[in-house]
C-alpha positions in Angstrom: -0.2 0.1 0.1 1.2 3.4 -0.9 0.5 5.7 2.0 1.5 8.8 0.1 -1.0 8.4 -2.5 -3.6 6.8 -0.2 -3.3 10.0 2.3 -3.5 12.5 -0.9 -6.7 10.9 -2.1 -8.5 10.3 0.7 -9.4 13.8 2.5 -11.4 15.0 -0.8 -12.9 11.9 -1.1 -13.8 11.7 2.8 -15.3 15.6 2.6 -17.4 14.6 -0.7 -18.8 11.6 1.2 -19.7 13.7 4.2 -21.2 16.5 2.1 -23.1 13.8 0.1 -24.8 12.5 3.3 -25.5 16.0 4.9 -26.9 17.1 1.3 -28.9 14.1 -0.1 -32.4 13.4 1.1 -33.0 10.4 3.3 -34.1 7.8 0.5 -30.9 8.6 -1.4 -28.2 8.5 1.1 -26.9 5.4 -0.1 -25.3 7.5 -2.9 -23.1 8.6 -0.4 -21.2 5.3 -0.8 -20.2 6.1 -4.3 -17.0 8.4 -3.0 -15.7 5.3 -1.4 -16.0 3.2 -4.6 -14.5 6.2 -6.6 -11.6 6.4 -4.1 -10.7 2.8 -4.6 -10.8 2.8 -8.2 -8.6 6.0 -8.4 -6.2 4.5 -6.1 -5.6 1.2 -7.8 -5.8 3.0 -11.3 -3.5 5.1 -10.1 -1.0 2.4 -9.0 -1.5 0.4 -12.0 -0.6 3.3 -14.1 2.6 4.3 -12.4 3.7 0.4 -12.3 3.0 0.3 -16.1 5.1 3.4 -16.7 8.1 1.8 -15.1 8.2 -1.1 -16.9 
């Protein structure tokens, strides 16, 4: 796990998730979990592209 990438990406996605929980109506709060999915997709794509670049 690359901690530098993790801590660069984590704060914006955390803030986005909290904002979505606050803003979305009660029946749509499950959409607040989408930033979590987006975080992991972005994290692993970043790692994949970096490894591919070094090859």
